[in-house]
N, C-alpha and C positions, 0 to 999 in steps of 0.2 A: 627566377620568376616561375619557371615551370614547376620546380620543386615546391614552391610556396603554394601554388594553385593546387597541386596534387595533395599536399598535406591538408589544405583547407577542404578539399573534396572528401578526403577520408574522414575528417572530423564530422562533417555534415552527414556523410553516409552512415556512420556509426550512431550518431545521435538520432537519425531517422529510425534506424533499426531498434534502438533502445526505447524510443518514444512509442513505436508501434507495439513492442512487447509489453510496455507498461500499460498502455491503453487496453490491450487484450486482457492483461491480468486483472485490471480493475473491472472490466466487463464480466469476466468469468467468476469474480468473487460474489456473484449472485448466489452461488452455492453456500458460501459462508453467511450471507445475508439471510437466507432461508433457515439455516441452522440456528442463527441467533434468536429466532422467534419460535423455536421448537416447543417451548413451554408456554408462551404467551398467545400464540396464534390459534392452535387447534383447540376445538371444544371437547375432544375426546381422544382416546388412544387410536381409534381408527383413522382420524384425520392426521394425527401425529405420524402414524405409519405411512400415510400417503405422502406427507412432506419428506420424510426420510427416504422413501423409495424414489421420488422424483428427483431429489438432490443427489442421491447416491449414484445415479447414472452418469453424473457429470463431474464428480469431485476430482478425478484424476487429471483433468485438463487444467484446473487451477494450479495444482501442485507442480505439474510439468512446466507450465508457463512461468511460475515463480523461479524455478531452478534455471530455466533458459534465460530469464531476465538477468539473474545474477551472473550467469556464464557470459552473456553478452557484454556486461560491464567489465568482467575480468579480461575478456579478449580484446576489448577496444581501449580501455583506459585502466591498465592494471594498477598503477600507482594510486589513482583516484579510488579504484575499487578497494584496495587494501586499507587506505586511510579512512574513507567514509564508512565502509562496512565495519571496520575495526573501531571506529568512533562510536558506534552504537552496538557494541559487542553483545551485551546481555539482552538487549532488545531483539536482536536477530536470533539469538539462541532461543528466546521465548517464542518467537515466531515459528522457528523450525519445530520446536517441541509441540506447539499447538497443532501443527499439521501432522506430526507423528501420531498423536492421540486421535486425530480425525481418521486416519487410515485404520488404526486399531478398532475404532468404534464401528466403522462401516463393515469391517471384516467379521467382528465377533458379536455385534449387537443382537442378531437374530439366531445365533448358534444355540442349540439346545444345551441346557445345563451349563451355561457359562458361569465362571466363578464369581465375577463381579456383579452380575445382574444387569438387566436392560436399562434401568434408571441410571446406572453409572456411565454407561456408554452414551446415553442421551445427554448426560452432563458433559462428557467429552466433546460431543458435537456442538453443544452450546458454547463451551469455552473456545473452541476453534472458531466458531462463527462470530463470536464477540471480540476475542482478543486478536485473532489473525488480522482482519482488516484494520483494526484500530492501531495495532503495533506497527504494521506495514506503513500506515500513514505517518506515524510518529518517526519511524526510521528514515523515511524519504524526506521528511521535513528537516532532519538534521543536515541534509545536503545543503540547505539554504541557511539554517540558523547556526550551524557549527556544533562542535562538541568540545568538552574540556580535556583535550589531550594534545600532545605534540609528538613530532617525529624526530628521531635522531638521524645521524648521517647514514645509518643502515636502514632507514625507513621503518624502524621499530617504534611501536606506540608506547609513549610514556604518559600515564594517566595523572591528571591533576587532582582527582578525587578517588576514593575507594569504591565508587559505585559502578565503575566500568561501563558507562553509557546510560545507566538508568536515570541519571540526572536529567536526561532529555524529557522525562515525564513531568518535570517541574517548569518547563517552558510553555507558555500559553499558546504560542504559534504552533509548536509541535502537536499539542493536544487538539488544536483546532483542525489541523489536517487529519489527525487520527480519527476524530469524530466525523469529519466530512467523508472520509473513505468508508467508515463503518455504516453511516446512514445511507450513502450511495449504494453500498452492497445490499442493505436491507430493502431499499427501494427497488433495485433490480430483482432481488429475490421475490418480492411481492408480485412484481410484473410477471416473472417466470411462473409462479404458482398460479396466477390468474389465467395464464395462457396454456397451462399444461395439465392442470388437475380438473378432473370431471366430478366436481362436488359443489353444488350450488351454495351451500352454507359456507364452506371454506373459501370459495371465491368471493363471496360477499364480505366475509370477515377480512380478507386480504385487501379488498378495495377500500374498506373503511380505514385501514391503517396506512394506505398509500400516501395520501396527501400530507399527513403529519410527518412521515419519514422524509418525503421529498423536500418539504419546507425546512426541516431541521438540517438536512444536508446543505441546502442552499445557504443558510445562515452561516454555518461553520466554514463553508468553502469561500464565500465572499469575504468573510473576516480574514481568512488566511491570505487570500490574494491581495486584499487592500494593505494588510500589514507588510506583506512582502514587497509590494511596489514602493512603499514609502520608507523602507528600511535601508540601512547602510550596507555596503558590500565592498569587497576588495577590488581595487582597480590597479592595473599595471601601467606605469608610465614607460612607453617605448623609448623615449629619449634619455631618461635618467636611469632607467632600470629599477626604480623605486616602487614598492608595493604600498599602497596607502588606502585608507578608508574613504569611500566616496558616498555622498548622500544620494539617495534615490537611484542607486546603482542598477537595480533590476528593472526599474521603470525606464531608465536611459537605455539599457540593453534591449528592452522590448521595442522602444521607439526606433533605435538605430537598426535593429534587425528588420523591422517593418520597412524602413526606408531602403535598406539593402535589397530586399525582395522586390519592392516596387521598381527600383532602379534597373534591376537585371531582368525584369519581366518585360 
């Protein structure tokens, strides 16, 4: 009994750590949200430079938290980490590549006589700001919707398609969470610009885009949550040891978890 309680405590402890890191990561992606509007928000190059400068002071925190989030998964649930992250292989590769070009852009954008030119590095920031949050949302959604691969006895991934995880982009629920994370990042980015930039015109332009981005986030997020709560999930029968599909699995988990918390409080 003591071992069971200890194991349950460790599971809850690590899920709290992972959830905390995930929430911090989503909050810090206001940097990517600001970058995604680098072409559409500013009225001139001066305002664009202001956006780049204010976001450039914070970009390292987002990347560090992303790496820590992955490390926490590896430390706590290594088999789940290898399977779920491997299940969206090319999606995670694209995410990491988008953060690499972000670092390059902030380092070399304002360097004199750079080979690629300032517009190229602005494009790098835009790609990271748009693809980074979107693909992170898609990848996390595969934790719930699954991926088309299997594991052998050595826990090696065998793919059912030649797309190596890119088929996740064909799932509506994955896309919904991807767009939800993107527009949440854009909303937070606009709020950060409003509170940190001393330019009345840029603040006014940011305030004008705030409501639409927040509403768009809400639509995609509610769609994902509702679809998740009414979807099937894998259930384990402790008496027979059989794994089966169960209707409304995530909704039942939520209700049972709520009862558990209320009971022990």
